N, C-alpha and C positions, 0 to 999 in steps of 0.2 A: 500313606502319608500324603497330606495335602501340602504341596510346595508352592509357595509364591515365588516366582522367578525374580531374582534380584539384579539381573544384569543390565537393565536400562537405568544407569545411575550416573549422576553428573560427576562423580569422582573419577570416572573413566575418561581418559583423554580422547578415546575414540568417540564416546558419546558427546563430549564437548565439541569435537570437530564436526560431527554430523549435525549437531544442533546449529552451529554457526553457519554451516553450508546449506541448511534446510534439506538435508539428505533423507527424504522420507523412506527410501528403499533400505537404508541402514536400519532404521527403527523397525521396519516391517520384517526384515530378515532376522533381526535379533528376537523379536516377539515370536516368530514362527519357530525358530530354533529352540527356544525355551519350551514352547508348548509341545513340540515334537519330542523334546527331551523328557517330558513328563510333568511340566509345570501345570498346575491347576488354575493359576492366576498369574498375572504379570504386573509387577511393581513398576511404576513410573516415577522416578525421583530425579527431577530436573532442577532441584534447588528452589529457593524462594521465588526467583523470577519476578522480583518486585516491579520492574519497569516494563516487562513485556509479557507477563503471564497471560493476559487476555488474548494474545495472538498465538503464543508458543504452545500453551497447554492444549487448547482446542485443536491446533494443527497436528500435534503428536497423537492426540487421542483419536482423531479421524484416521490418521495413517495406520495406527495399530489395529483399530477396530475393523479396518478394511480387510485384514488378513487373518485375524483370530477371533474366536467367539467367547473366550474365557473372560472372567471378571478382570477388570483393570483396577489396580490399587493406586490411589493418588496419594503420593508420599511427599509432603511439603510442610514447612513451618508457616507458610503463607495461606491463610484461610481463603483469601480471594482466589488464589491460584487453584486450590482444590475445587472451589465452586465452579471455576471456569471449565474444569474437566468434567464435573458432574453434569453441568448443563449440556455437554456435548455427547455424553454416552448414550448409545441407543440399543445396546445389546444386554449383556448379563448384568446382574446386580453388582454395582461397584463396591469397593472397600475404601474407606478413608484411613490413612495412616499418617497422623494419629492424633488423639488427644492425650493429655496427661491429667494429673490431679491439680495442676496449677490453676488458680482461680479463673483467670481470663480465658484460658484454653478450654477448661471444663464448662465454662458458661456458653461459649460460642460453638464449639465443634460438634457436640452431641445434637444440638438443634439443627445444624447443617445436615448431619447424618439422617435425622428424622425427616427433614424437609424433602430430601432426595431419595429416601428409602434405601439407604446404603447399609452395609455392615460397617462396624467401627472398631478399629484397634485402639485400645486404651492402655497407656503405659503406667506402671506402678512407680510414678515419679512425682514428687512435689516440688515446690519452689526451692526447697532445701537440697534437692538432688535425689539420687537413688540410694536408698538404704542398703546396707550390706545384708542384714538378716532376712531370712525367709519370712518370719512372722511380721516384720514391719511391712514388707511388700504385700503380703496377703492383707494386712490391715488397711493399706491404702485402697485396695480393691473393695473391701467390705465397707469401709467407712466413708469413702469419697466417690469412687467410680461407679459402683453399682447403685448406691442411693441416688446419684444424679440421673442415671438412666430411668430409675423408677419414678423420679420426680417429673420427668417429661414424657413418661409412658413410652419409652424406647424399648423395643423387644429385646429381652435378654438373650434370645437365641441369635440375635444379630450382633451381639457384643463379643469382642475378641480381646482377652486380657493378655498383655505382653509384660511379663515380670522382668524383662531386660537382661539380656546376656551382655557381659562386659569381658574385655580381653583378659586372658590368662597372663599376659605380659603387663604387669602393673596393677591388675585388679584380681589377683589369683584367689583371694579369699571369697570373692563373690561367686565363684564357679560352683562349689558344692551347695551354697545357699540357694542358688537359682534352681537346682534340682529339687530341693525340698519345697520351694515356692510353687513350682509346677505341680508337684505331687499334691500339695494341700489345696490349691485353688480349684482343683477338679471336684472337691467335696465341700467347697465353701458356700455354695448357694444351690438352691433347687428351683428351677433347673440350672445346671452349672453353665457358665459362659464357656465358649471355646478358649483354649489357651494356645498361644503362638509365641515364637521367639525368632529373633534374627540370629541364626546359627553362626554365620561367618564372623560375627562380632567377636566370638571367643578367640579367634586367631588374628585379630587386628594387631598390627605392629610386631608380628611374628615373621621370621624369615620365610620367604615364599615356599621354600622346599619342605617346610614343616606344616604349612597351613592346612593342607588337605587331610593329613593324618589327625591333627587336633580336631578338626571339624567332624571327621568320621567317628572318632572315639566319643566325643561329646554327644554326637547324635545317638549313638548306641545307649549311652547313659540316660539321655533324655527320653528315649523310647521306653526305657525301663521304668520311668516314672509316669508313663502314659501319654507323652506328647504325641499329637496327631497332626499338627500343623506347624509349618515354619517358613520363614523367608530364607531362601538358600539358593545355591547355584544348581539348577536342574541339569546342567551340562556336565556335572561331576559324576562320571560313571562309577567311580569307586565308592562315592557316597551312596549311590543307588544300590550298589551291591550290599552294603551294610544294611540299608533299609529293607531290601527284599529278603536278606538272610534272616532278619529278626521277625519280619511280618510272616514269613513262610516257615519259620523255625527250621531253616535249612542247615543241617549238620554235616553236609557232604564234604566240607574242607576243615582242616584244623583251625584256620583263622576264623572261619565262620562259627565254629564251635565256641571259640574264645569270645567273639562278639556276643553270641547268645548268652554265654555265661555271665558276661559283664551286665547285660541288660537284665538277666534274671536276678543276679545278686542285688542290683540297685532296686529292682521291683520289690524284693523282699526286705528292703531297708538294711541290707548287708553291704559290706565293702568287698569288692573283688579281692581274691586271695592269690598269693604267689603259686599255690598248688594248682590253680586254674591254668597256668601258663607252662608251655613247653619252652624252657629257657635255652634249648638248643636251636630254636627257630628264631632267627634274627627279626623277622617280621612280628612275631608274637612279643618278643622283648621290647620292641619299639612301642607296640600298643600298650604293654604293661607300664612302661615308663611314662607314657602319656596319661594313663589313668591316674598315676601318682601325682602328677602336677595338677590335673583337673580336680582331684580331691583335696588339693592343698596339703598333701603329705610330704612332698619334696619341693623345695623352692625352685620356681621356674627360672631358667636361664636359656638364652637362645641356643646354647650348646647342650641342652638337657639330654639329648639322645646319645651324646658321646660320653656321658658321665657314668 
């Protein structure tokens, strides 16, 4: 699994403080921890930075590149801020996160990616927003995103389609549709673009004590439909256990067997079954209940594990 480390994000108060104090050591330690934790790339999301991007983005880029060699992902709605980072990179091929199918964004960002020879994450989102259905999301990729890349002779092997994970708290109906979008997009073009998602988005607005479990179960389901790249927390050791269990087909524990069964059922376009679960094992019961909310079979509530 190719994981883009998500932990340098302006939503974090620690990141905000380090940025305000120009604490380069904080950003370097965060980058090193993520790479040592297994991240294949590091996402840098400092917000739009409309007033100071030309100073802040190069400063963080230089600080991070001084200690890690992996690709940096420039994650901003501000095209100028992204370019400021791209001008500064000296090591691995960077990644832009992201364009969408909105006209202005689709006009500008792919050209920037081509100019600086970057990979490009493209979201299946239009001016009207994110469609619920898998077919509509695949349609955006086939009718807008990929044609734009072909128009400017952008390498499809450098294109990364993100069909957009939304939270199970409030957007529950999107969760199973996302699985089918990921499944279909891998066969929608030849050669197929890479597919990636922001895994942690599925548990946004969920109580902290349940977030890791929801992320882990959804990861198993996404691996079942063939996902091989995601933006996630590389410091989440339990998440890595799920990934390694499925990648290595490790059946040495009852919980591992269940995660494998979930991935295999989803791979075969089946729903996980109650017979797959040892209902006397509280951990397996929690996993089963989480599968049910992610498949939109049981209405999500913050107390779903107690029901």
